[in-house]
C-alpha positions as CSV (number, residue, x, y, z in Angstrom):
1,X,57.9,-57.3,-73.5
2,X,55.1,-56.5,-70.8
3,X,56.3,-52.9,-70.6
4,X,56.1,-52.5,-74.3
5,X,52.6,-54.0,-74.6
6,X,51.4,-51.5,-71.6
7,X,53.0,-48.7,-73.3
8,X,51.2,-49.4,-76.7
9,X,48.0,-50.0,-75.0
10,X,48.4,-46.4,-73.4
11,X,49.0,-45.0,-76.9
12,X,46.1,-46.6,-78.4
13,X,43.6,-45.6,-75.6
14,X,43.3,-41.8,-76.5
15,X,42.4,-42.7,-79.9
16,X,39.6,-44.9,-79.0
17,X,38.4,-42.2,-76.4
18,X,38.3,-39.5,-79.1
19,X,36.3,-41.8,-81.3
20,X,34.0,-42.5,-78.4
21,X,33.7,-38.8,-77.7
22,X,33.0,-37.9,-81.5
23,X,30.4,-40.5,-81.6
24,X,28.8,-39.1,-78.3
25,X,28.8,-35.5,-79.7
26,X,27.3,-36.2,-83.1
27,X,24.0,-34.4,-83.2
28,X,20.9,-36.7,-82.8
29,X,18.3,-36.6,-85.6
30,X,14.9,-35.5,-84.2
31,X,12.1,-38.2,-84.5
32,X,9.4,-36.0,-86.0
33,X,7.1,-39.1,-86.6
34,X,7.5,-40.1,-83.1
35,X,6.5,-36.7,-81.9
36,X,3.5,-36.4,-84.1
37,X,2.3,-39.9,-82.8
38,X,2.7,-38.8,-79.2
39,X,0.6,-35.7,-79.9
40,X,-2.1,-37.7,-81.5
41,X,-2.2,-40.2,-78.8
42,X,-2.4,-37.3,-76.3
43,X,-5.2,-35.6,-78.1
44,X,-7.2,-38.7,-78.4
45,X,-6.8,-39.4,-74.7
46,X,-8.0,-36.0,-73.9
47,X,-11.0,-36.1,-76.2
48,X,-11.8,-39.6,-74.8
49,X,-11.7,-38.2,-71.4
50,X,-13.9,-35.2,-72.3
51,X,-16.5,-37.7,-73.9
52,X,-16.5,-39.8,-70.7
53,X,-17.0,-36.8,-68.6
54,X,-19.7,-35.5,-70.9
55,X,-21.4,-38.8,-70.9
56,X,-21.2,-39.2,-67.1
57,X,-22.8,-35.8,-66.7
58,X,-25.6,-36.4,-69.3
59,X,-26.6,-39.8,-67.8
60,X,-26.3,-39.1,-64.0
61,X,-26.1,-35.3,-63.3
62,X,-27.9,-33.4,-65.9
63,X,-31.6,-32.3,-64.8
64,X,-34.0,-34.5,-66.6
65,X,-37.2,-33.5,-64.8
66,X,-40.0,-34.0,-67.3
67,X,-42.0,-31.5,-65.3
68,X,-39.6,-28.7,-66.1
69,X,-40.6,-27.0,-69.3
70,X,-37.9,-26.6,-71.9
71,X,-38.5,-24.4,-74.9
72,X,-38.4,-26.2,-78.2
73,X,-39.2,-25.3,-81.7
74,X,-42.4,-27.0,-82.9
75,X,-42.2,-25.6,-86.5
76,X,-45.0,-27.8,-87.9
77,X,-47.5,-26.5,-85.4
78,X,-49.3,-23.0,-86.0
79,X,-49.1,-22.4,-82.2
80,X,-47.3,-19.4,-80.5
81,X,-44.9,-20.0,-77.7
82,X,-47.3,-19.3,-75.0
83,X,-49.8,-21.7,-76.2
84,X,-47.3,-24.5,-76.3
85,X,-46.3,-23.7,-72.8
86,X,-49.9,-23.7,-71.9
87,X,-50.3,-27.2,-73.5
88,X,-47.2,-28.2,-71.3
89,X,-48.8,-27.0,-68.2
90,X,-52.4,-28.0,-68.4
91,X,-52.6,-30.7,-71.5
92,X,-49.4,-32.6,-70.6
93,X,-50.3,-35.8,-72.8
94,X,-51.4,-33.5,-75.5
95,X,-48.2,-31.7,-75.4
96,X,-46.2,-34.9,-75.8
97,X,-48.3,-35.8,-78.7
98,X,-47.5,-32.5,-80.3
99,X,-43.8,-33.0,-79.9
100,X,-44.0,-36.4,-81.6
101,X,-46.2,-35.1,-84.3
102,X,-43.4,-32.5,-85.1
103,X,-40.7,-35.4,-85.2
104,X,-43.1,-37.4,-87.5
105,X,-43.4,-34.5,-89.9
106,X,-39.6,-34.0,-90.0
107,X,-39.3,-37.7,-90.9
108,X,-41.9,-37.3,-93.7
109,X,-40.2,-34.4,-95.0
110,X,-36.8,-36.4,-94.8
111,X,-38.2,-39.3,-96.8
112,X,-40.0,-37.2,-99.5
113,X,-36.7,-35.3,-100.1
114,X,-34.8,-38.6,-100.3
115,X,-37.4,-39.7,-103.0
116,X,-37.0,-36.7,-104.9
117,X,-33.3,-37.0,-105.1
118,X,-33.5,-40.5,-106.3
119,X,-36.0,-39.2,-109.0
120,X,-33.5,-36.5,-110.2
121,X,-30.8,-39.2,-110.3
122,X,-32.8,-41.7,-112.2
123,X,-35.2,-39.7,-114.4
124,X,-36.1,-42.8,-116.7
125,X,-37.6,-44.3,-113.5
126,X,-39.4,-41.2,-112.2
127,X,-42.7,-42.6,-112.4
128,X,-41.8,-45.2,-109.9
129,X,-40.4,-42.5,-107.5
130,X,-43.5,-40.2,-108.1
131,X,-45.9,-42.9,-107.1
132,X,-44.0,-43.6,-103.7
133,X,-43.7,-40.1,-103.1
134,X,-47.5,-39.6,-103.5
135,X,-48.2,-42.3,-100.7
136,X,-45.9,-40.4,-98.3
137,X,-47.4,-37.1,-99.1
138,X,-50.9,-38.5,-98.6
139,X,-49.8,-39.8,-95.2
140,X,-48.1,-36.5,-94.3
141,X,-51.0,-34.4,-95.3
142,X,-53.5,-36.7,-93.2
143,X,-51.4,-36.3,-90.2
144,X,-51.2,-32.5,-90.6
145,X,-54.9,-32.1,-91.2
146,X,-55.7,-33.9,-87.8
147,X,-53.5,-31.7,-85.8
148,X,-54.9,-28.6,-87.6
149,X,-58.1,-29.8,-86.1
150,X,-56.5,-29.8,-82.7
151,X,-54.9,-26.4,-82.8
152,X,-58.2,-24.4,-82.9
153,X,-59.6,-25.8,-79.6
154,X,-56.2,-25.4,-78.0
155,X,-56.3,-21.8,-79.1
156,X,-59.9,-21.2,-77.9
157,X,-59.2,-22.9,-74.4
158,X,-55.8,-20.8,-74.0
159,X,-57.8,-17.4,-74.5
160,X,-60.7,-18.6,-72.4
161,X,-58.3,-19.6,-69.6
162,X,-56.7,-16.2,-70.0
163,X,-59.9,-14.2,-69.7
164,X,-61.8,-16.6,-67.1
165,X,-59.5,-19.0,-65.4
166,X,-62.4,-20.9,-63.8
167,X,-64.2,-21.6,-67.0
168,X,-60.8,-22.2,-68.9
169,X,-60.2,-25.0,-66.3
170,X,-63.6,-26.5,-66.9
171,X,-62.9,-26.6,-70.6
172,X,-59.4,-28.0,-70.3
173,X,-61.1,-31.0,-68.2
174,X,-63.7,-31.3,-70.9
175,X,-61.3,-31.3,-74.0
176,X,-58.2,-33.0,-72.6
177,X,-59.1,-36.5,-73.3
178,X,-60.9,-35.9,-76.5
179,X,-57.9,-33.9,-78.0
180,X,-55.3,-36.5,-76.8
181,X,-57.2,-39.3,-78.3
182,X,-57.7,-37.4,-81.6
183,X,-53.7,-36.8,-81.5
184,X,-52.8,-40.5,-80.7
185,X,-55.2,-41.9,-83.4
186,X,-53.5,-39.7,-86.0
187,X,-50.0,-40.5,-84.9
188,X,-50.4,-44.3,-84.7
189,X,-50.5,-45.1,-88.5
190,X,-47.9,-42.4,-89.1
191,X,-45.5,-43.9,-86.8
192,X,-46.1,-47.4,-88.3
193,X,-45.2,-45.8,-91.7
194,X,-42.0,-43.9,-90.4
195,X,-40.6,-46.4,-87.9
196,X,-38.0,-47.7,-90.5
197,X,-36.7,-44.0,-91.1
198,X,-33.6,-43.0,-89.1
199,X,-33.9,-39.4,-88.1
200,X,-31.0,-37.3,-89.5
201,X,-28.5,-36.2,-86.8
202,X,-26.7,-32.9,-86.7
203,X,-22.9,-33.0,-85.8
204,X,-22.3,-30.4,-83.1
205,X,-20.1,-27.2,-84.0
206,X,-16.6,-26.9,-82.5
207,X,-13.6,-29.2,-82.5
208,X,-14.3,-30.7,-78.9
209,X,-17.9,-31.1,-79.2
210,X,-17.6,-32.6,-82.5
211,X,-15.0,-35.2,-81.5
212,X,-17.0,-36.1,-78.4
213,X,-20.1,-36.7,-80.6
214,X,-18.0,-38.9,-83.0
215,X,-16.7,-40.9,-79.9
216,X,-20.0,-41.3,-78.4
217,X,-21.4,-42.5,-81.8
218,X,-18.5,-45.1,-82.3
219,X,-18.2,-46.3,-78.6
220,X,-21.7,-45.9,-76.9
């Protein structure tokens, strides 16, 4: 009996082995969903790493010396680049006010554009929008007129400095405080009006820069 059972077990074994072999050799289905998830996780990690590196550089390593002139566009000022640079070098407080003026003018334009869009969307209430628009345009024009008055003496001082440096320096000393006060007095009510407006931000071009920008906005 024992020999019979052993023989039967030996006969059944190859069949079981063949079933195991066939199971093992069956082609495995590729988990496409899992692969995609892994790629997304890896990509997110790389972007996050890049954002962290960029932020660390921006906060701790990037040169931020205010004494180093960096060319920027002051589109609301009628001054050539050399006069803007001259203001940075010899009228630093006024230069800061010029940069602030340019930002305020951008905010005024942004607000007026928004009011125009609302007026177009709701034409039946256009009178309400027009009334508000006039207030903003009046404030914008007041600020602009103040800086037009500042532009002329800056141009005159620059030219005088170019032809006679000694007299130019004397005029800088004479005009510096006066022009800076004029600029600050014009900016104070404008800033009070625009403080509730958030400036529009431009998303950087390029895949990596755009994603770094989005991550910074989300987590920083």
